[in-house]
C-alpha positions, 0 to 999 in steps of 0.5 A: 266293915260290913260283911258279905250278904248272904240273905239270897241264899235264903231264897235259893230253893231246890229247884234252883239247884237242880236247874244249875245242875241241868244247865251245866250237864247241857253245857258240858254234853254240847262242849264234848261234842264240839271239842276239838273242833273248828266250831270251838274257835268260832264260839270263842269269837263270838264271846270275844265279839260280845265281850268288845260290845260290852266294853265299847257300850259302857265307854258310851262310844256311840258308833261302834256301839250302834255297829256291834249292837245291830250284829248282836240284834241278830245274833240268835239267827246268826248263831243258827246259821253258823253253827248249823252243822254243830246243831244237826249233828247234836240233835242227830247224836242225840237221836240215833245214839241214846236208845243204842248206847242206853244198853251199854252204859247199863252194862258198864254201869252194873258190870264189872270193868274188867268185863266191859274192858273184856268186851271192847277188847273182843271187839277190837281184836279184828282190827288189830289183826287186820293192821297186824297182817297189813303191816306184814305186807307193807299194806297201806291203810288208814282207819277213821274211829268216830263217835258218830257218823255224820253223812254229809262229812264222810258219806259225800267222799266215800262209799257206804258200806255199814257192816260189821267190822272184820279182819277180812273186810278191812283187808279186802278194802286195802288190798292193793288192786281193790277200788277202794283201797285209796282214802279212808275207812270210817268206823263207828261202834265197830261198824264200817260205815264208809270206805275210799273216804277222802278227808281234810290234809293237815297243812302243818309245817312241822310234820316229819318229810317222810310222812305221806298222804295218809299220816297227814289226813289222819292228823287233819281229821284229828285236828278238826274232830274228836276222831282218832286214827290208825296208818299203815304204811305203805312204804314201812309197814309201821303202824301209827296212831293219831289223835287231837293232831298228834302221831304215835309212829312205829306201834306194835300191835300189842301197843295198839290194841292197849290204846284203842282199848283205852280210846274207844 
């Protein structure tokens, strides 16, 4: 029995290895941006569509091959149209965040893990203190933490703020008589980007009946994106945390602090 032919390895160059590594990095980076969004389902659908095309072509089913082939021939244009928001987000994310995050990555690389955690804890402290205060006074609040700021998604329904996060700012926004207290506050890199943002509501039928619009909005936005959410209940003052459509309820400020340090 003939063995496996490894002769192709003799032609494998160092540049080929680098090429594979770079492609893998790009694929991982793109996936990290669309993970948890509806774009993943669309990409799976496109993959299944192309797989069916290969099957019917192999089976020589001429009519279906012509139909599917017509879509495949304009596939690149269709993908640009379907994924235009994700492509825009990808380019925006690279252009806006590389220079800003470079110092953070260098600091986290050369600095100790403890110093990085302490830095995060200092930045999160105003958020925790605001949640603690609003929990005691039963002030309803919804905070969204996002990796990037998508102007078309958040700003279209919210009021631009773009200010450093602080306890006083968060409490003043969610003050019951404030015109901005309805809706969500969107926080990116410890800056309050918008207030009074309207978010998609989860249509899941498995949610507890006591969950109001804030909880459903927190679940809804984390179902379709990588954002995480913190909710302060207006009825009970309970603090909740949402990620990937799942909710941890009745958290203490200390428990919330540990979660946010890990997530952010």
